[in-house]
C-alpha positions as CSV (number, residue, x, y, z in Angstrom):
1,X,29.2,-39.9,-38.5
2,X,26.2,-41.7,-37.2
3,X,28.3,-43.0,-34.3
4,X,28.9,-39.4,-33.0
5,X,25.1,-38.6,-33.0
6,X,24.4,-41.8,-31.0
7,X,27.1,-41.0,-28.5
8,X,25.9,-37.4,-28.1
9,X,22.3,-38.6,-27.6
10,X,23.5,-41.2,-25.0
11,X,25.4,-38.5,-23.1
12,X,22.3,-36.2,-23.1
13,X,20.1,-39.0,-21.9
14,X,22.5,-39.7,-19.0
15,X,22.6,-36.1,-18.0
16,X,18.8,-35.8,-18.1
17,X,18.4,-39.0,-16.2
18,X,20.8,-38.0,-13.4
19,X,19.1,-37.1,-10.1
20,X,18.8,-33.3,-9.6
21,X,19.2,-33.5,-5.8
22,X,21.4,-36.1,-4.4
23,X,19.9,-35.9,-0.9
24,X,18.7,-39.2,0.5
25,X,15.1,-39.0,1.9
26,X,14.9,-40.6,5.3
27,X,11.5,-41.0,6.9
28,X,11.7,-40.8,10.7
29,X,9.6,-39.6,13.5
30,X,11.8,-36.6,14.1
31,X,12.2,-33.8,11.5
32,X,15.3,-34.2,9.3
33,X,15.8,-30.5,8.8
34,X,14.6,-27.4,10.6
35,X,14.2,-24.2,8.7
36,X,15.9,-21.4,10.6
37,X,16.9,-17.9,9.7
38,X,20.7,-17.4,9.6
39,X,22.1,-15.7,12.7
40,X,21.8,-12.0,12.5
41,X,25.6,-11.6,12.7
42,X,25.8,-13.1,9.3
43,X,23.2,-10.8,7.7
44,X,23.9,-7.4,9.1
45,X,27.1,-5.6,10.0
46,X,28.0,-6.0,13.7
47,X,27.5,-2.3,14.5
48,X,23.8,-2.6,13.7
49,X,23.1,-5.8,15.6
50,X,22.8,-4.3,19.1
51,X,20.3,-1.8,17.8
52,X,18.2,-4.4,16.1
53,X,18.1,-6.6,19.3
54,X,16.5,-3.9,21.5
55,X,12.7,-3.7,21.3
56,X,10.5,-0.9,22.4
57,X,8.2,-1.9,25.2
58,X,4.6,-2.6,24.5
59,X,2.5,0.5,25.3
60,X,-0.8,0.0,27.1
61,X,-4.0,1.8,25.9
62,X,-5.5,3.9,28.7
63,X,-8.5,5.2,26.8
64,X,-10.1,4.4,23.5
65,X,-13.4,4.9,21.7
66,X,-15.1,4.3,18.4
67,X,-18.4,5.5,16.9
68,X,-19.5,4.5,13.4
69,X,-22.5,5.5,11.4
70,X,-24.2,3.4,8.7
71,X,-23.5,6.1,6.1
72,X,-19.7,5.7,6.6
73,X,-19.0,8.5,9.0
74,X,-16.9,7.7,12.1
75,X,-15.1,9.0,15.1
76,X,-12.3,7.3,17.1
77,X,-9.6,8.1,19.6
78,X,-7.1,6.4,21.8
79,X,-4.5,7.4,24.4
80,X,-1.4,5.4,25.4
81,X,0.3,5.1,28.7
82,X,3.4,6.8,27.2
83,X,1.4,10.0,26.5
84,X,0.8,9.2,22.8
85,X,-2.6,9.7,21.3
86,X,-4.6,9.8,18.1
87,X,-8.1,11.0,17.3
88,X,-9.9,11.1,13.9
89,X,-13.4,11.9,12.7
90,X,-14.9,11.7,9.3
91,X,-18.2,13.0,7.8
92,X,-19.8,12.0,4.5
93,X,-20.0,14.8,2.1
94,X,-22.6,14.7,-0.8
95,X,-24.1,11.4,0.5
96,X,-25.8,9.2,-2.1
97,X,-24.4,11.0,-5.1
98,X,-21.6,10.1,-7.5
99,X,-19.5,12.8,-5.8
100,X,-19.7,11.3,-2.3
101,X,-16.5,11.4,-0.2
102,X,-15.3,11.5,3.4
103,X,-14.0,14.7,4.9
104,X,-11.5,13.6,7.6
105,X,-9.9,15.6,10.4
106,X,-7.5,14.2,12.9
107,X,-4.4,14.5,14.9
108,X,-1.8,12.4,16.6
109,X,1.0,12.9,19.1
110,X,4.0,10.9,20.3
111,X,7.4,11.4,21.9
112,X,10.4,10.9,19.7
113,X,13.7,9.2,20.8
114,X,14.9,12.5,22.3
115,X,11.8,13.0,24.4
116,X,10.4,15.8,22.2
117,X,6.7,15.7,21.7
118,X,5.7,15.4,18.0
119,X,2.2,16.7,17.2
120,X,0.5,16.5,13.8
121,X,-2.9,17.8,12.8
122,X,-4.4,16.8,9.4
123,X,-7.3,17.1,7.1
124,X,-8.1,14.9,4.2
125,X,-10.9,14.9,1.6
126,X,-11.5,14.5,-2.1
127,X,-8.9,17.2,-2.7
128,X,-6.0,15.6,-0.9
129,X,-4.2,15.2,2.5
130,X,-3.0,18.3,4.4
131,X,-0.7,17.7,7.3
132,X,0.6,20.3,9.7
133,X,2.9,19.6,12.6
134,X,6.2,20.3,14.3
135,X,8.0,17.5,12.5
136,X,6.6,18.4,9.0
137,X,8.4,20.9,6.9
138,X,6.4,24.1,6.5
139,X,6.9,24.0,2.7
140,X,5.1,20.6,2.6
141,X,2.1,21.9,4.7
142,X,1.9,25.1,2.7
143,X,2.0,23.3,-0.7
144,X,-0.6,20.7,0.4
145,X,-2.9,23.5,1.7
146,X,-2.5,25.5,-1.5
147,X,-3.2,22.5,-3.6
148,X,-6.4,21.7,-1.7
149,X,-7.6,25.3,-2.2
150,X,-7.2,25.3,-6.0
151,X,-10.4,25.9,-7.9
152,X,-12.1,22.7,-8.9
153,X,-11.8,21.7,-12.5
154,X,-15.2,20.6,-13.6
155,X,-15.0,17.5,-15.8
156,X,-17.0,17.7,-18.9
157,X,-19.2,14.6,-19.5
158,X,-17.3,12.2,-21.7
159,X,-18.9,11.3,-25.0
160,X,-20.0,7.7,-25.3
161,X,-17.4,5.4,-26.8
162,X,-17.1,5.7,-30.5
163,X,-18.2,2.7,-32.6
164,X,-17.1,1.5,-36.0
165,X,-19.6,3.1,-38.5
166,X,-22.0,0.9,-40.2
167,X,-22.3,1.6,-43.9
168,X,-25.9,2.4,-44.8
169,X,-27.1,3.6,-41.4
170,X,-26.7,6.4,-38.8
171,X,-24.6,9.5,-39.4
172,X,-22.6,7.9,-42.1
173,X,-25.7,7.3,-44.2
174,X,-26.3,11.0,-44.6
175,X,-22.7,11.5,-45.8
176,X,-22.8,8.7,-48.4
177,X,-22.8,9.8,-52.0
178,X,-25.6,8.4,-54.2
179,X,-24.2,6.8,-57.4
């Protein structure tokens, strides 16, 4: 019986001692292996490959500007050669209080793949983000606008964290029964 345990232990030792990776490490001046991504034909179906190989041209910026205030307010804009643009401005509301937030207004525009101009105007503040545009479903814009106009729910101050009562002191002392 002892012979079986010794044989089993010897087999386990041989398995643990065997090399995990049988590659031979060769030190040369040139790299032994280059890491390359597999050809895209092996990753994606052939019908998607031509689409993936075309790239949109880089669009030059014709005009851009940025103004920033130390309180966090800002204003920026840019216009691309392709007719796209974006502009955004933010003002600080309730500065220096615990209820300080940015009120942001902005818009952007671009031309989609069919040549149609997409224009979006938006507002964002402590009550949410409200987008409106010709590519945004009216239900989404309406729901966002309604949500931002709901009356504020005033938060009641939270009581301090409760502590484990100490016998003989505080509120619990007045509730103790004298024996």
